[in-house]
C-alpha positions in Angstrom: 35.4 110.9 27.2 36.4 108.9 30.5 37.5 105.3 30.3 34.6 103.1 30.4 34.9 99.7 32.4 32.4 97.0 33.3 32.8 97.5 37.7 35.1 99.3 39.4 36.1 98.7 43.0 37.3 101.4 45.7 39.6 100.1 47.9 41.8 96.8 47.1 42.2 95.8 50.1 41.5 92.0 51.9 37.9 92.6 50.5 38.6 94.3 47.3 41.1 92.3 46.3 38.9 89.4 46.3 36.8 90.9 44.1 38.5 92.6 41.6 40.5 89.0 40.8 36.5 87.2 40.9 35.6 90.4 38.5 37.7 89.6 36.5 38.2 86.0 36.1 34.8 86.5 34.5 36.9 88.2 31.7 35.3 91.5 32.4 36.7 95.1 31.7 37.2 95.8 35.5 39.8 98.2 37.3 41.0 98.5 41.3 41.5 101.7 42.5 43.2 102.0 46.0 44.6 105.0 47.7 47.7 103.4 48.8 49.6 100.3 47.4 49.2 96.6 47.6 49.3 94.7 51.2 49.5 98.0 52.3 49.9 98.7 56.4 47.4 101.7 56.3 43.9 99.9 57.1 43.2 96.1 58.1 44.2 94.1 56.0 47.8 93.7 57.3 50.2 92.1 60.5 51.5 89.1 58.6 48.9 86.5 60.1 45.1 86.0 60.3 42.9 82.8 62.2 40.8 81.1 59.8 38.4 78.7 61.2 34.7 77.0 60.1 33.2 76.0 63.6 32.4 80.1 63.4 30.8 81.0 67.3 29.6 84.8 66.4 27.0 82.3 63.8 26.3 79.3 62.0 24.9 80.9 59.2 28.7 81.8 58.0 30.2 78.8 58.2 28.7 78.1 54.3 30.3 80.7 53.1 33.6 79.2 55.2 33.6 76.1 53.1 34.1 77.6 49.3 36.2 80.4 51.0 38.4 77.1 52.1 38.8 76.3 48.5 38.9 79.4 46.7 42.3 79.9 49.0 43.2 76.4 48.2 42.6 77.3 44.8 44.1 80.8 44.8 47.7 78.7 46.1 47.8 76.1 43.8 47.3 79.4 41.4 49.6 81.6 42.4 51.9 78.8 43.9 52.2 80.7 47.1 51.4 79.2 50.4 48.4 81.5 52.7 46.6 78.8 54.8 48.3 76.7 56.9 46.3 74.5 58.8 48.8 74.7 62.5 44.7 74.4 64.3 42.7 76.0 67.1 42.0 76.3 70.5 39.2 78.4 71.7 38.9 78.8 76.0 36.2 79.9 77.9 33.7 78.5 80.6 31.2 76.8 78.7 28.6 79.0 78.8 30.5 82.5 77.1 30.1 83.3 73.0 33.1 81.4 72.1 33.2 78.1 73.5 29.1 77.8 72.8 29.1 79.0 69.2 31.5 77.1 68.4 29.9 73.5 69.6 26.7 74.8 68.7 28.1 75.5 64.9 29.9 72.2 64.7 26.4 69.9 65.6 24.8 72.7 62.8 27.2 71.5 60.1 28.4 68.0 61.3 32.1 69.7 62.2 34.9 67.5 63.5 36.1 69.2 67.1 37.7 67.7 70.2 36.4 69.1 73.7 38.7 68.8 75.9 38.8 69.4 80.5 40.9 72.4 81.6 43.1 69.1 82.9 43.1 67.7 79.3 44.3 70.8 77.7 46.6 71.7 80.7 48.4 68.5 79.3 48.0 69.2 75.7 49.1 73.0 75.8 51.9 72.5 78.6 52.5 77.0 77.9 49.1 78.1 78.9 47.2 78.4 81.9 43.1 77.3 81.5 41.3 77.8 84.6 39.9 75.2 86.5 36.1 76.3 85.0 37.3 76.6 82.0 36.0 74.3 78.8 38.6 74.4 75.8 37.3 73.0 72.0 39.8 72.7 69.6 39.4 72.7 66.1 42.5 70.6 63.8 41.1 72.1 60.5 42.2 75.9 61.4 44.5 77.5 61.1 46.5 81.1 59.7 46.4 82.9 57.0 49.2 84.9 55.7 47.3 87.8 55.6 49.9 90.5 53.3 50.9 87.5 51.5 46.9 86.5 50.6 46.3 90.4 49.0 49.2 90.3 47.4 48.2 86.7 45.3 44.8 88.5 44.8 45.7 91.1 43.5 47.7 89.0 41.2 45.9 86.9 40.2 43.3 89.8 39.3 46.0 91.0 36.8 46.6 88.5 35.4 43.3 87.9 33.9 43.5 91.6 32.6 42.4 93.8 35.6 43.7 97.0 36.0 44.9 98.5 39.1 45.8 102.0 39.9 47.1 102.8 43.0 48.1 105.7 45.1 44.8 107.6 44.1 42.6 109.1 45.9 38.6 108.5 45.1 36.9 111.9 45.9 33.5 110.7 45.7 30.9 108.5 43.2 27.8 108.5 42.2 25.3 107.7 39.4 25.7 108.1 36.0 22.8 106.9 33.9 22.5 103.6 34.9 25.8 103.1 35.8 27.9 105.0 38.2 31.0 107.5 37.7 33.3 108.4 40.0 36.0 110.9 40.5 39.4 110.3 41.9 42.5 112.9 42.0 43.2 112.1 38.7 40.6 112.3 36.5 36.5 110.6 36.0 35.9 107.0 35.1 32.6 104.7 34.5 31.2 102.2 35.3 27.8 99.9 35.0 28.8 98.7 38.3 30.4 99.7 41.4 32.3 97.9 44.7 32.7 100.0 47.4 35.2 97.8 49.3 36.9 101.3 51.9 37.3 99.4 54.9 38.0 102.3 57.6 37.0 104.3 54.7 34.0 103.6 54.1 31.5 105.9 56.2 32.7 108.8 55.0 33.2 108.2 51.5 30.1 106.7 52.0 28.8 110.6 53.1 30.9 112.6 50.9 30.1 110.5 47.8 25.6 111.1 48.5 26.6 115.0 49.6 27.7 115.6 46.4 25.5 113.7 44.9 22.0 114.3 47.4 22.8 118.0 48.9 20.3 118.5 51.2 17.8 116.7 50.0 16.0 113.1 51.7 18.9 110.2 50.3 21.6 112.9 52.0 19.7 112.8 55.1 19.6 108.9 54.9 23.2 109.1 55.2 23.4 110.1 58.8 22.9 105.9 59.0 26.0 105.3 58.2 27.6 107.0 60.6 25.3 104.2 62.9 25.8 101.2 60.5 29.3 101.9 61.0 32.3 102.9 63.8 35.7 102.5 63.6 38.1 101.5 66.4 41.3 101.6 66.8 43.2 98.2 67.8 46.7 97.5 68.1 48.2 93.8 68.4 51.7 92.9 69.8 54.5 90.6 69.8 56.0 88.8 72.6 59.3 87.0 73.1 58.2 83.6 73.5 60.4 80.5 73.7 60.5 77.0 71.8 57.9 75.6 73.8 55.8 77.9 71.7 56.1 76.6 68.2 53.8 74.7 66.3 55.9 72.2 65.8 55.6 71.9 70.0 51.9 70.6 69.2 50.8 74.9 69.9 47.9 76.0 67.5 46.3 79.5 67.3 44.5 80.5 70.6 41.2 81.9 71.8 40.9 83.1 75.0 37.5 84.6 76.3 37.6 86.1 80.1 35.8 88.4 82.3 37.9 91.1 81.0 38.1 90.2 77.2 38.1 88.0 74.3 41.8 87.3 73.6 43.8 85.6 70.7 47.0 85.4 69.0 48.8 83.0 66.8 52.0 80.1 67.8 55.3 80.9 67.5 55.8 80.7 63.4 59.0 83.3 63.1 61.6 81.2 65.2 60.7 84.7 67.8 57.7 85.9 69.2 54.4 84.9 69.5 51.6 87.0 68.7 48.7 88.4 71.1 45.8 90.6 70.7 42.8 91.6 72.6 39.8 91.5 70.5 36.4 93.3 72.1 37.6 96.8 73.1 38.8 99.8 70.5 39.2 103.3 71.0 36.7 105.2 68.8 39.0 106.6 65.5 37.6 110.1 63.4 39.9 109.7 61.2 41.7 106.6 59.6 44.2 108.9 58.2 45.4 110.0 61.4 45.0 107.1 63.5 48.1 107.2 66.1 49.7 104.3 66.0 51.5 104.2 68.2 52.5 102.7 71.9 50.6 103.3 74.9 50.7 102.4 78.5 47.1 101.7 78.4 47.0 99.4 74.6 49.3 97.0 76.6 47.5 97.4 79.7 45.2 94.6 79.2 47.0 91.9 77.3 50.2 91.8 79.9 47.0 91.2 82.3 46.3 88.6 79.9 49.6 87.3 79.6 50.7 87.2 83.6 47.0 85.1 84.1 47.5 82.8 80.8 50.3 83.0 79.2 53.1 83.8 82.0 56.2 82.3 80.5 56.2 85.2 77.7 58.1 88.4 78.4 55.8 90.9 79.1 56.8 93.2 77.2 56.5 93.4 73.5 59.2 94.1 70.8 57.4 94.7 67.8 53.6 95.9 67.4 51.3 97.6 65.5 48.1 99.1 64.9 45.2 97.9 62.5 41.5 99.7 63.0 38.3 97.4 62.9 35.0 98.7 61.1 32.2 97.4 63.8 28.8 97.1 62.7 26.3 97.1 65.6 25.9 93.8 65.5 29.6 92.7 64.5 27.9 91.3 61.3 29.0 92.3 58.2 27.4 94.3 55.8 27.1 92.4 52.3 23.9 94.6 50.1 23.4 96.9 47.6 23.6 101.0 48.4 20.4 101.7 49.7 18.7 104.7 47.1 21.7 103.7 43.9 21.4 100.3 42.8 24.7 100.1 40.8 26.2 100.6 43.6 27.5 97.1 45.9 28.7 97.4 49.3 31.4 95.2 51.5 31.4 96.6 54.4 31.7 96.5 58.2 33.8 93.6 58.5 33.9 94.1 62.2 37.0 93.0 63.2 36.8 88.9 61.8 36.1 89.2 58.5 39.6 88.8 56.1 39.2 84.8 56.5 36.0 84.9 54.1 38.3 87.9 51.9 37.7 84.8 49.0 34.6 84.2 49.2 33.2 87.5 49.7 35.0 88.9 47.0 33.1 86.0 45.1 29.7 87.6 46.3 29.8 90.8 45.4 31.7 89.4 42.0 28.0 88.0 41.5 26.0 90.4 42.6 28.1 93.9 40.5 27.7 91.5 37.5 25.0 89.0 37.6 22.8 91.2 40.0 22.6 88.5 42.5 24.5 85.8 44.1 23.7 82.1 44.9 26.2 81.6 47.8 23.4 82.2 51.4 24.6 86.3 52.3 21.1 87.6 52.8 21.5 87.1 56.5 24.1 90.0 55.9 21.9 92.5 54.0 20.8 96.2 55.6 17.6 95.4 55.9 18.3 93.5 59.0 17.7 97.1 60.4 14.8 98.4 58.2 
């Protein structure tokens, strides 16, 4: 007889570690299965830092989730003794009508969030290491900052295990599917049974879902419907760079995290927090990834070109050649909003995926929502706008 659990989490990165923690906090028998190790660099939750903010330009409906996320990050800091969230602030720069500036101001108005709006001239005085065209507006959010991404994943796993969760690393899931009213999970080590399954497999979600549906359903209607995963989930390769920079980019000099929306795309970055470099990346583009295991992690001239052009225009005092680079992956949905829902055919399977490169800050609260959906069948958290029903 295979081991039996109340819930299993497939993929224990950012969101899976959050879900595993909240399942364990509920005192249930739970298992997390991770193909690699804790806080690994093979997926989407690595690279030292992630921006966290509340005046959310992507959609005002995310803001209540962020209020809860901030509370949960602070709770996790208290529990583990780790410093995870550093509120160094954020400025967003672009034309007043662009998505990031207009959306930030809209979210701030709807949720009474304190933000400061600067002219380009004011921003040049406030942030002398950056260049702002005269037509730009700059919006500052003091309560924003950054999360220490690997430490966050490790802290969520540490908490989950401390509250009784089991964790299997270095184990590959082959397929899963219905087993009575629950789910059977098949891995390269054996089978497991659970009342509920949470899938937080990041770039591997599409492959895992399609393989599982094919194994269970063959050529039937559910197998045909599984083709929709390739429409709903697209994995792209995202290079990230660290550039040598002087002390004028330190937080102590008033620097914060930053986001520029330009005609060439959206670019984001972090102040000098290691005493040597600033981190910068482009947010909007990305080459399609056919196999996440084989993603190209080398540095190419085409990777650097848009970021180097951005630096030359907006942060010209920074050395143009990176001293370090990394490659992660975004799993994008067609509208770049998350998918938090039940599997359309298997109600015992809960899906958390498609976080589109802006999800990590939500891992605490989405982990809570996924755990509630699995154990209670519903959640009081406002996630309705993230369901599959928006695509019919």
